[in-house]
C-alpha positions in Angstrom: 127.7 143.9 85.1 124.5 143.9 87.1 123.7 144.1 90.8 123.4 140.8 92.6 119.7 139.9 92.6 119.9 137.0 95.1 118.5 137.1 98.6 120.3 138.9 101.4 122.3 135.8 102.2 124.1 136.3 98.9 124.7 140.0 99.1 126.7 141.9 101.7 124.5 144.0 103.9 124.6 147.7 103.1 126.2 147.0 99.7 123.0 146.9 97.6 123.6 149.9 95.3 123.2 149.1 91.6 126.3 148.4 89.7 125.7 151.4 87.5 125.5 153.8 90.4 128.2 152.2 92.6 131.6 153.8 93.3 133.0 150.8 95.1 132.4 147.3 93.7 132.9 144.3 96.0 133.3 140.8 94.5 134.6 137.3 95.4 137.3 135.4 93.6 137.1 131.9 95.1 140.3 130.2 94.0 142.9 128.3 96.0 144.5 126.2 93.3 148.1 126.9 94.3 147.6 126.6 98.1 150.6 124.8 99.5 149.4 124.0 103.0 145.7 123.9 104.0 143.1 124.6 101.2 139.7 126.2 101.6 140.0 129.9 100.9 137.7 129.5 97.9 134.9 129.4 100.4 135.7 132.8 102.0 133.2 135.1 100.5 130.3 132.7 100.6 131.0 132.2 104.4 131.3 136.0 104.9 128.1 137.2 103.4 125.7 135.6 106.0 128.1 136.4 108.9 128.1 140.1 107.8 124.6 140.4 109.0 125.8 140.1 112.6 127.5 143.5 112.2 126.0 146.9 111.9 126.3 149.1 108.8 127.7 151.9 111.1 131.4 152.0 112.3 131.8 153.9 115.5 135.6 154.0 115.0 135.3 155.8 111.7 131.9 157.5 112.3 130.8 156.3 108.9 127.8 154.2 107.7 127.5 151.9 104.7 124.0 153.2 104.1 125.5 156.6 103.2 127.7 155.4 100.4 127.4 153.8 96.9 128.8 150.3 97.3 127.8 147.3 95.3 128.4 143.6 95.9 128.2 141.8 92.6 128.7 138.4 94.0 131.5 136.0 93.0 133.2 135.8 89.7 132.5 132.6 87.8 136.0 130.9 87.6 137.3 127.9 85.7 138.6 126.1 88.9 141.3 123.7 88.0 142.9 125.8 85.3 145.1 128.4 87.0 146.0 130.4 83.9 142.4 130.7 82.9 141.3 131.7 86.4 143.9 134.5 86.4 142.6 135.7 83.1 139.0 135.7 84.3 139.9 137.7 87.4 141.8 140.1 85.3 138.9 140.6 82.9 136.4 141.0 85.7 138.6 143.6 87.5 139.4 145.4 84.3 135.7 145.9 83.6 135.2 147.5 87.0 138.2 149.7 86.6 137.2 150.8 83.1 133.9 151.8 84.5 135.7 154.2 86.8 134.8 152.2 89.9 137.1 151.0 92.7 137.4 147.1 92.8 137.4 145.5 96.2 138.2 141.7 95.8 137.7 139.0 98.4 139.9 136.0 97.8 140.7 133.2 97.6 144.4 132.6 98.0 146.8 135.4 97.6 147.6 134.7 94.0 144.3 136.3 93.0 145.9 139.6 93.8 148.1 139.4 90.7 145.5 139.7 87.9 143.4 142.2 89.9 146.5 144.4 90.4 147.5 144.1 86.8 144.1 145.5 85.8 144.4 148.4 88.2 148.0 149.1 87.2 147.1 149.4 83.6 145.0 152.4 84.4 147.1 153.8 87.3 150.7 153.0 86.3 152.0 155.2 89.1 150.3 153.1 91.8 152.0 152.1 95.1 151.3 148.8 96.8 150.5 148.4 100.5 150.9 144.8 101.6 150.0 143.3 104.9 151.0 139.7 105.5 152.7 137.2 107.7 154.7 135.9 104.7 157.1 137.7 102.3 155.5 136.1 99.2 158.7 137.1 97.3 159.9 133.8 96.0 160.8 133.5 92.4 159.0 130.2 92.2 157.4 127.7 94.5 156.6 124.1 93.8 158.1 124.6 90.3 155.5 127.3 89.6 156.2 131.0 89.2 152.6 131.9 89.7 151.8 130.9 93.3 150.4 132.4 96.5 154.0 132.3 97.7 155.4 134.3 94.7 152.6 136.8 94.2 154.4 139.9 95.6 157.5 139.0 93.5 155.3 139.0 90.4 153.8 142.4 91.5 157.4 143.6 91.9 158.1 142.4 88.3 155.4 144.9 87.2 156.2 147.9 89.4 159.9 147.5 90.3 161.7 149.1 93.3 160.4 151.7 95.7 156.7 150.9 95.0 155.9 148.0 97.5 155.5 148.5 101.2 155.2 145.4 103.3 154.0 145.2 106.9 153.7 142.5 109.6 156.1 140.1 107.7 157.5 137.3 109.9 158.0 134.3 107.6 159.9 133.6 104.5 163.2 132.3 103.1 166.5 134.0 103.9 166.7 135.0 100.2 163.4 136.7 100.4 164.3 138.8 103.4 167.6 139.7 101.8 165.8 140.8 98.6 163.6 143.2 100.7 165.8 144.2 103.6 169.4 144.1 102.3 168.9 144.9 98.6 165.9 147.2 99.4 163.7 146.1 96.5 160.7 146.6 98.8 160.1 148.4 102.0 159.6 145.7 104.7 158.6 146.1 108.4 159.2 142.8 110.1 156.5 141.5 112.5 154.9 144.9 113.2 152.9 147.6 111.5 154.2 150.6 113.5 155.6 152.6 110.6 152.4 152.4 108.5 151.4 156.0 109.3 154.8 157.3 108.4 154.6 155.5 105.0 151.1 156.7 104.3 152.2 160.3 105.1 155.0 159.9 102.6 152.5 158.7 100.0 150.4 161.9 100.3 148.3 162.4 97.2 149.5 159.1 95.6 147.5 156.2 94.2 147.6 153.1 96.3 146.5 149.5 96.0 146.0 147.7 99.3 146.4 143.9 99.6 145.7 142.2 103.0 146.6 138.6 103.6 144.5 138.1 106.8 147.2 135.9 108.3 149.0 139.1 109.2 146.8 138.8 112.3 148.0 136.5 115.0 146.4 133.0 114.8 145.0 133.5 118.3 142.9 136.2 116.7 142.6 134.6 113.3 143.0 130.8 113.2 140.9 130.4 110.1 143.7 130.5 107.5 145.7 128.1 105.4 149.2 129.0 106.8 148.9 130.4 110.3 152.0 132.0 111.6 152.4 132.9 115.4 153.6 136.3 116.4 151.1 138.4 114.4 149.4 141.7 115.2 146.1 141.9 117.2 142.9 143.2 115.7 143.1 146.3 118.0 146.6 147.0 116.6 145.5 146.4 113.1 142.4 148.6 113.2 144.6 151.7 113.5 145.2 151.4 109.8 141.6 152.3 109.1 141.7 155.7 110.9 145.1 156.4 109.4 143.8 155.8 105.9 140.6 157.9 106.6 142.7 160.8 107.7 145.2 160.5 104.8 145.3 162.1 101.4 146.1 159.0 99.5 143.9 157.8 96.7 142.7 154.2 97.0 142.3 152.8 93.5 142.0 149.0 94.3 142.2 146.6 97.2 141.7 143.1 98.3 141.5 140.8 101.4 142.7 137.2 101.0 143.4 133.9 102.7 140.4 133.5 105.0 139.9 129.7 105.1 136.7 129.6 107.1 136.4 125.8 107.8 139.6 125.9 110.0 137.8 128.0 112.6 134.7 126.2 113.9 133.7 129.3 115.9 133.4 131.5 112.8 135.3 134.2 114.6 137.9 134.4 111.8 135.1 135.0 109.4 133.6 137.7 111.5 137.0 139.4 111.8 137.3 139.3 108.0 133.8 140.9 107.7 134.8 143.7 110.1 137.9 144.4 108.0 135.7 144.4 104.9 133.3 146.8 106.4 135.9 149.3 107.6 138.0 149.2 104.4 134.8 149.6 102.3 133.9 152.7 104.3 137.3 154.2 104.2 137.5 153.6 100.4 134.0 155.1 99.7 134.8 158.0 102.0 138.1 158.5 100.2 136.2 158.8 96.9 133.7 161.2 98.4 136.5 163.4 99.8 138.3 163.6 96.4 135.0 164.5 94.8 134.6 167.4 97.2 138.1 168.7 96.4 137.3 168.7 92.6 
């Protein structure tokens, strides 16, 4: 892979390190082929890159600056839109290359199904990985619209890979009765309904462990984040959500992969949803890069 050589509009600000030197690699996976409500998440990363220039490289909450870390935006993967199976394979191959090069992949979706192939690639290297999942929806269906690979089944497919006691879900407020019973009654996953208040406790329990973080941005309330395909009232505010960044920074977990998904920019004419997604991208990129730096010091 090579560094994105396009103009600044096509590269996230502060993420211009060469691929060879980078420790965190950001890339887009613009696919929404199984979206069941409002499509458009394929345009997320292309909408985010120009809006990112409205931010600063410095985060006062974290006291960290993108300029001080080795982060590379390689642009968007070239995907065979219209062929779901091939798209999943292409995302897997792209992520696998990053992981094999001992870098941390940070993917921007796309619908939530794109998490599955990226996670598979990470899991093949870190088979002891735990999953941190923020979402409005359970995503634990066995199938949806006669399809086992869907944005509504993605966490169930991840569970198929890792099994019990590996997935921690936060902010969940929508799903079938069977999905909630699968998580809450049968305890196949840890699920905090509607809120994210126990996140710090869980992270403390995962001290020293490898974690993969997947954030469906509709975990945020639609009053904060209307630009998504399946908005669900009753979500968390950005001020509540940003606590996860400082918790992760102060933790001893090892972030080995992460993604943010389900920004559908055209449903928010103000572009505020896109800006919120950019802010989350910045904070998580900083936390991940700082996490790597901290682990290097320990060694």
